[in-house]
C-alpha positions in Angstrom: 39.7 6.8 -92.9 41.4 7.4 -89.5 38.9 10.0 -88.5 36.0 7.6 -89.2 37.6 4.8 -87.3 38.2 7.0 -84.3 34.7 8.2 -84.4 33.4 4.6 -84.5 35.6 3.7 -81.4 34.2 6.7 -79.5 30.7 5.8 -80.4 31.1 2.3 -79.2 32.7 3.3 -76.0 29.9 5.8 -75.3 27.3 3.1 -75.8 29.1 0.8 -73.6 29.4 3.5 -70.8 25.8 4.3 -71.1 24.9 0.6 -70.8 27.1 0.2 -67.8 25.6 3.2 -66.1 22.1 1.9 -66.8 23.0 -1.4 -65.3 24.4 0.2 -62.2 21.3 2.3 -61.6 19.0 -0.9 -62.1 21.0 -2.8 -59.5 21.1 0.0 -56.9 20.1 -1.3 -53.5 17.0 0.2 -51.9 17.6 2.0 -48.6 15.7 2.1 -45.4 16.2 4.9 -42.9 15.6 3.7 -39.3 15.3 6.0 -36.3 16.4 5.0 -32.9 17.6 6.5 -29.6 21.0 4.8 -28.8 20.9 5.0 -25.0 18.7 2.1 -24.1 20.9 -1.0 -23.7 20.4 -3.9 -24.5 18.0 -2.8 -27.2 20.3 0.1 -28.7 23.5 1.6 -27.4 26.9 2.5 -28.6 29.8 0.1 -28.2 33.3 1.1 -27.3 34.0 1.9 -31.0 31.1 4.3 -31.2 29.0 1.8 -33.3 25.2 1.5 -32.6 24.4 -2.1 -31.4 21.8 -4.0 -29.7 18.7 -6.2 -30.0 16.8 -3.7 -32.1 19.8 -3.1 -34.3 20.2 -6.9 -35.1 16.4 -7.2 -35.6 16.2 -4.4 -38.1 19.3 -5.5 -40.0 18.0 -9.0 -40.3 14.6 -7.8 -41.6 16.1 -5.3 -44.0 18.5 -8.1 -45.3 15.6 -10.4 -45.9 13.6 -7.8 -47.8 16.6 -6.7 -49.9 17.2 -3.3 -48.3 20.4 -1.5 -47.2 19.9 -0.1 -43.6 20.9 3.4 -42.4 20.4 4.2 -38.8 19.8 7.7 -37.5 20.4 8.3 -33.7 18.0 11.0 -32.1 16.4 11.7 -28.8 13.6 9.2 -27.9 10.9 12.0 -27.6 11.6 13.0 -31.3 11.1 9.6 -32.8 7.3 9.8 -33.3 7.6 13.2 -34.8 10.3 12.0 -37.1 7.9 9.2 -38.4 5.1 11.7 -38.7 7.3 14.0 -40.9 8.5 11.1 -42.9 12.1 11.8 -41.9 12.7 8.1 -41.3 11.0 5.0 -42.7 10.6 3.3 -39.3 11.6 3.2 -35.7 13.0 0.4 -33.7 14.0 1.7 -30.3 12.4 -0.4 -27.5 9.1 1.4 -28.1 5.9 0.1 -26.5 2.9 0.0 -28.7 0.6 2.1 -26.5 -2.9 3.2 -27.5 -1.7 6.9 -27.4 1.1 6.3 -29.8 -1.2 4.3 -32.1 -3.1 7.6 -32.7 0.0 9.0 -34.3 1.8 6.0 -35.8 1.3 2.5 -36.9 3.0 -0.5 -35.3 4.2 -4.0 -36.3 3.4 -7.1 -34.3 5.1 -7.1 -30.9 8.5 -8.7 -30.7 9.3 -8.4 -27.0 7.6 -7.7 -23.6 9.6 -6.9 -20.6 7.6 -5.1 -17.9 9.0 -2.3 -15.9 11.2 -2.0 -12.7 12.7 0.6 -10.3 16.4 0.7 -10.1 17.9 1.9 -6.8 21.2 2.0 -4.8 22.0 -1.1 -2.8 21.6 0.8 0.5 18.4 2.6 -0.5 15.3 2.7 1.8 13.3 2.2 -1.4 13.0 -1.5 -1.5 9.4 -2.1 -2.9 6.1 -0.5 -4.2 5.2 0.3 -0.6 8.1 2.6 -0.1 7.5 5.0 -3.1 5.6 7.5 -1.0 7.4 10.8 -0.9 10.3 9.5 -3.2 12.0 11.2 -6.2 11.9 9.0 -9.3 13.7 9.7 -12.7 12.0 8.7 -16.0 12.9 9.1 -19.6 11.0 11.8 -21.6 8.4 10.4 -24.0 8.4 6.8 -22.7 5.8 4.5 -21.4 7.6 4.7 -18.0 6.9 8.4 -17.9 3.2 7.7 -18.4 3.3 5.0 -15.8 5.0 7.2 -13.2 2.4 9.9 -13.7 -0.4 7.3 -13.1 1.4 6.3 -9.9 1.8 9.9 -8.8 -2.1 10.3 -9.0 -2.4 7.7 -6.2 0.6 8.6 -4.1 3.0 11.4 -3.3 5.6 10.8 -5.9 8.0 13.3 -7.3 9.0 12.8 -10.9 12.1 14.1 -12.7 12.0 13.8 -16.5 15.2 13.5 -18.4 16.0 12.9 -22.1 18.7 10.1 -21.7 18.9 7.0 -19.5 22.6 7.4 -18.7 21.7 10.9 -17.2 19.0 9.2 -15.1 21.5 6.7 -13.8 23.8 9.6 -13.0 21.1 11.3 -11.0 20.6 8.1 -9.0 24.3 7.6 -8.2 24.6 11.3 -7.2 21.7 11.0 -4.8 19.5 13.5 -6.5 16.8 10.9 -7.1 15.8 7.9 -5.1 15.1 5.6 -8.0 15.0 5.2 -11.8 12.0 3.8 -13.5 13.0 1.6 -16.6 12.0 -1.1 -18.8 12.9 -4.3 -16.9 15.4 -5.6 -19.5 17.3 -2.3 -19.5 17.1 -1.9 -15.7 18.5 -5.4 -15.0 21.5 -4.6 -17.2 22.3 -1.5 -15.2 21.8 -3.4 -11.9 24.3 -6.1 -13.0 26.7 -3.8 -14.6 26.8 -1.1 -11.8 26.1 -3.2 -8.8 22.8 -1.5 -8.1 19.5 -2.9 -6.7 15.9 -2.8 -7.9 12.4 -4.3 -7.8 9.7 -4.9 -10.2 6.7 -2.7 -10.9 3.7 -4.7 -9.8 1.0 -2.1 -10.5 -0.1 -3.1 -13.9 0.9 -4.8 -17.3 2.2 -2.8 -20.2 2.0 -3.3 -24.1 4.9 -5.0 -25.6 7.6 -3.5 -27.9 7.0 -3.2 -31.6 8.4 -1.5 -34.7 6.7 1.9 -35.4 5.9 3.3 -38.9 4.3 6.4 -40.4 0.6 5.9 -40.7 -0.4 3.7 -43.7 3.1 2.6 -44.4 3.5 -0.2 -47.0 6.4 -1.7 -45.0 4.2 -3.0 -42.3 3.0 -6.2 -43.9 6.5 -7.2 -45.0 8.0 -6.5 -41.6 5.3 -8.5 -39.9 5.9 -11.4 -42.2 9.6 -11.5 -41.4 8.9 -11.2 -37.6 6.6 -14.1 -37.9 9.2 -16.1 -39.7 11.8 -15.3 -37.1 9.5 -16.5 -34.4 9.1 -19.8 -36.3 12.6 -20.4 -37.3 14.2 -19.5 -34.0 16.0 -16.3 -35.1 14.1 -14.1 -32.7 14.8 -16.5 -29.8 18.5 -16.2 -30.7 18.4 -12.4 -30.4 16.7 -12.8 -27.0 19.4 -15.1 -25.9 22.1 -12.9 -27.3 20.9 -9.6 -25.9 18.3 -10.1 -23.2 18.5 -13.5 -21.5 21.9 -12.8 -20.2 20.6 -9.7 -18.5 17.8 -11.5 -16.7 
């Protein structure tokens, strides 16, 4: 009698355990892996605790939350982001990336969520004060960026030496040490450095550039949902709040 009773209890316990495990699996939160290059303040950078923060981070967290995903962020060099998408190592990229025609050959983009333009950052006592002064100067750009493309176009028209580096802080260090005359950056990023480090700068007046968008592997099913949330954020003021929090204070 005792053995039968014990076996019955064990059977009931096993059923309850399997049921609980099944419920846990059914309620498991879906994950999205985001790629970024956390050296591009105010869009993505690391705070004094080492956490990745910025405009793109808040944007991605909002979208992921609205769609019911848990967000995981992977930090890597900017020039490796498109390759990570093509190899499906990340689900999407939010990293201040401009939706250029060249990139569209390799990845798909969401609707644009921000447009800054470009600028040259210089030292305050620099002789480089405008576009007319670029002749013969040394300019640092970040590898794989739209600014690298833009600088190369300028170099076809004028004598311009270009130094390509993989991280924006390294470019700023080159400027401060006198190894380059200027740093070519997204305007919102450049204005942040001008303000923080007491530098100078001027806008690139040569031509307009595409706005920033979220990048996906070709044919990603996420694009439609992301576009829907971005459109909602434009309508309900959430996108304006992010601009006010991260970008307006830099301008």
